[in-house]
C-alpha positions in Angstrom: 0.0 0.0 0.0 1.2 3.5 -0.7 0.6 6.4 1.5 1.0 10.2 0.6 1.1 12.6 3.5 0.6 16.3 2.7 2.0 18.5 5.7 1.1 22.2 5.7 1.3 25.0 8.1 -1.8 25.8 10.2 -3.7 28.9 9.3 -2.3 31.9 11.0 1.3 30.4 11.4 3.8 32.8 9.4 5.1 31.2 6.2 8.4 32.8 5.3 9.0 30.3 2.4 5.5 31.0 1.0 6.3 34.9 1.1 9.6 34.3 -0.6 7.9 32.2 -3.3 5.1 34.8 -3.8 7.9 37.6 -4.1 9.9 35.5 -6.7 6.8 34.8 -8.8 6.0 38.6 -8.8 9.6 39.4 -9.8 9.3 36.9 -12.7 6.3 38.7 -14.0 3.5 36.4 -12.7 0.8 39.0 -11.6 -2.2 38.2 -9.7 -0.8 35.6 -7.3 -2.1 36.1 -3.9 -1.0 34.4 -0.7 1.4 31.5 -1.1 1.6 28.7 1.5 4.3 26.2 1.1 4.1 22.6 2.3 5.7 19.2 1.9 4.6 15.9 0.4 5.9 12.6 1.9 5.3 9.3 0.0 5.7 6.0 1.7 5.5 2.3 0.7 3.9 0.1 3.4 3.7 -3.6 3.7 0.3 -3.3 5.5 -2.7 -4.5 3.4 -5.5 -3.4 5.7 -6.3 0.2 5.1 -7.5 1.0 8.5 -4.4 -0.4 10.0 -2.2 1.5 7.5 -4.0 4.8 8.2 -3.5 4.3 11.9 0.2 3.5 11.4 0.8 6.6 9.2 -1.1 8.7 11.6 1.1 7.7 14.4 4.2 8.4 12.2 2.9 11.9 11.5 2.3 12.5 15.2 5.7 11.2 16.1 8.0 12.5 13.4 6.6 13.7 10.1 4.6 16.7 11.2 5.1 19.2 14.0 1.4 19.2 15.1 1.8 22.4 17.1 2.3 24.5 13.9 1.3 22.0 11.1 -1.7 20.1 9.9 -1.5 16.9 7.7 -3.7 14.8 5.5 -3.3 11.2 4.5 -4.2 9.5 1.2 -3.8 5.7 0.8 -3.7 3.8 -2.4 -3.6 0.0 -2.8 
């Protein structure tokens, strides 16, 4: 089973990388770009076949290591 984890900053948390991206896009002539929020994508290959067990396992990975739950949210996608 494959898992994709999208990690992104919580609303209200300052995003200096997002601001830098927005500024660079403006400097390159891309007008009309509003707020930019930057995140990360993590892909995992799991040996678990049961979707509920895989989701629980990935959720624990996120809480333990992959996301800083104080300032970040995350979402999990599973594919067979």
